[in-house]
N, C-alpha and C positions, 0 to 999 in steps of 0.2 A: 290324761288321755282316756278314751273310752275303755271299758272293760273288754277283755277278749270274749269272743263268741265261745259258747260252750261246745267243745269239740270232743266227741267220744273216741277213746282208744288211740291216742297219738302214738307215733313210733318212738321207741327209745333206742339207745345204742345196742341193747340186747336183741333188737328186732332186725338189725341190718342184715344178718346172715340169711334171713328168710326171703329177702327180696330177690327176684329172679333177674340177675344181671347178665345171665348167659344168653338170653334170648336175642339180644341185639348187640353182640360184641362187647359186653361188659358195661354197657350204658343203659340207663332207663330215662325216659322223658320226665321232667319235673316242671309242672305248671305252678306258677307262683301267683297267689291271690293276696290282696291286701287284707290283713287280719281284721280290720275294723269295717271296711266298706264292702269287702268281698269282690272288689274289682279285680279282674284278671290283669296282672302286670306284665308277665313275660313267660317265655318257655325256655328252659335250659335242659342240660343233660347232666346226670350224676352217675359216677361209679360208686363202688362201696366206700372208697376212701373219701370221696367228696361228701357223701351222706354222713359218714361218721364224723368228719370234721365239722359239718354243719350242726349236728346234734351236740357235739362237744363244745364248740366255740360260741354258738348262738348267732353266728353270722352266716347267711346262706352262701354256700360254696358249690361251684359246679366243676365239671370236667370240661375244659375248653377244647373243642375239637380243632379249632384253628391254631391255638397255641400249643396244643399237645401237653397240657399240664393242668393242675388244679388252679382254679380261678375264683377267688372270693369277690363277689359282686361289690364294686365300689373301692377296690383296693388301691386304685390310683385316683379316682374321681371323688371319693368320699361318699358317694351315693350308695351306701350299704343297704342291705336288707336284714333287719333284725328278726331273728326267727321267733315265731310264736309256737308252731308245731308242724309236724309232718304226718300226712296220712298216706296209705297205699290203696290202690284200687283192688277190686275183687280178685284179679289174677296175680297180684303182687308183682307187677312188672311196669308200673307207672306210679309217680308220686304227685301228691298235691301238697304244696308248701304254703302255709300261712305265715306272712311276714309283714313287718311294718317298715316302709321305706324311709330312709333318711333324706331323700331328695328324689329327683326324677329317676325313674327306673330305666327308661330307654336312653340309648346313647344320643338320640336326637333331642334329649332334654324334655321329653313329654312324660307324663305320669305313667302311661302304659305303652308298651311296645305295640299294642294293637290300636293305637291312634286315638284313644279316648283320654281327654284331659281330666274330666270329672267322672266320678263313679256313676254309672247309670242307675235309673230307677230309685228304688228305696235305699240302695246302697249309699246314696248321697247323704242320708241321715247320719251315717257313721262319719263321713267327711265333715259334715256340719258340726258334729260334736267336737271334733278336733279343732275346727276353726273357732268355736265358742271358747274352748279351753285356752287357746292362744290369745284371743282378744281379751279375755278376762284378766290377763296379766299386763295389759297395756295401761298407759296413762289414762285415767278416767276422763281427762279433758279431750282425749282423742278417740275414745271408744265408748259407744253406748252400752256395750256388754259389760265393760269394766265399771261404768257408772251404776249400772243395775246391780252388779254384784256388791258394790260398795254400800248400796242401800239395804242389803240384807235379805234374808229368806222371806220375811213377811211381804216386802214389796214385790219380790219376784213372784211369789204365790198369788198376790193380788193381780199382777199383770196377766198371769195365766188364766185367772178367773175372768178378767175383762175380755181377753182375746177369745176365750171359750164362748162367752155370751155373744160377742160380735160375730163369731163364726156361725153360731146357731141362728142368729137373726138373718145373716146373709143367706144361709141355706134355706130359710123359710120364705124370705121375701126378696132377696137381692138377685142380681144376675150372676152368671157363672164366674165372670172376672172378679166380682166382689167376693164371692165365696172362696175362690182360689187364693186371693190376696189375704183374706182374713185367716184362712186355714194355714197359710204360710207363716203369718205372724204367730199363730197359736203354736205351731210346731217349733218355731225358733224359741219362744219363751219357755216352752216345755223343756227344750234341750238345756236352757240355762238353769232351770229349776232342778233338773236331774243332776247336772254337774255340781250345782251348789250343795246338793245333798250327798255328793260324792258317790253317785250311782250313775247308771246309764240306761239308754233305751233297751239294751240287751236284756236287762233284768225284767223289764216289762214284757218284752217279746217271749221270754222264757215262760212267763205265766200264761200268755196267750197260747203258746205251743202246748203246754200241759193241759189247758182247757180243751184244746182241739183233740188231743189224744184221748182225753177222758170221755 
C-alpha cells in the first residue's frame, strides 16, 4: 500500500482531555478522509470515550446518536476504517480523521457518503497506487502490471523512459488527446516503478513541498 501522508502533530491518548466536548453536548464532529487519496469519506460524531477507543484500538469508533452507544464503523458489515491518525482544528472542537477503509464507507455501498466513487483530482493518484499494488499480486497471465513486475526493475524503468519520451513528443507536436493519453501512460508506469522500489509518490511530493517552502 502507499505510504501515509506526512501529518504533523497527530493526536495521542494524552491529548483527548484537551478536546472541547462540552460545546455541543459532549460530542464533536469527526470528518473522515482516506489516508492515501485524501477523499472525504464520511462525517460522524465522537465523544471522549469514542475518541479514546479509536486511538487505542486503531479502528474508527463513533458515538451513534441513533443507537445511543459507541459504534465502531463496520462492526456488522466488516467495512471498517483502519486509523492512520487524528488531528484537531484550531478551536479543538472538531476532528479530522485519516483512515483506510476496508470496503465501501457509505451504507449505500459507495466509497464516500458524499456520493463520489473515485477520489477527485490528484487524489486519484493515491487510489491508483493501491490498484497497482493489488494488480501486481495477480496472475501475470491476467494482469499487465503483474507481467511488468515479473520482468523486473530494469524493464519497468525502461517503460518509464519510453513513456516519458512519448509524452514529450506528444506535448511538442501532438493534439491534446494524444498528450493526455501519453501522460496517463507515464503516470501509470511511474506508479509501478515507485511501488517496485518500495516507495510512493508521497516521497516525491515531500521533496516538491520542501522546494516550494525553500
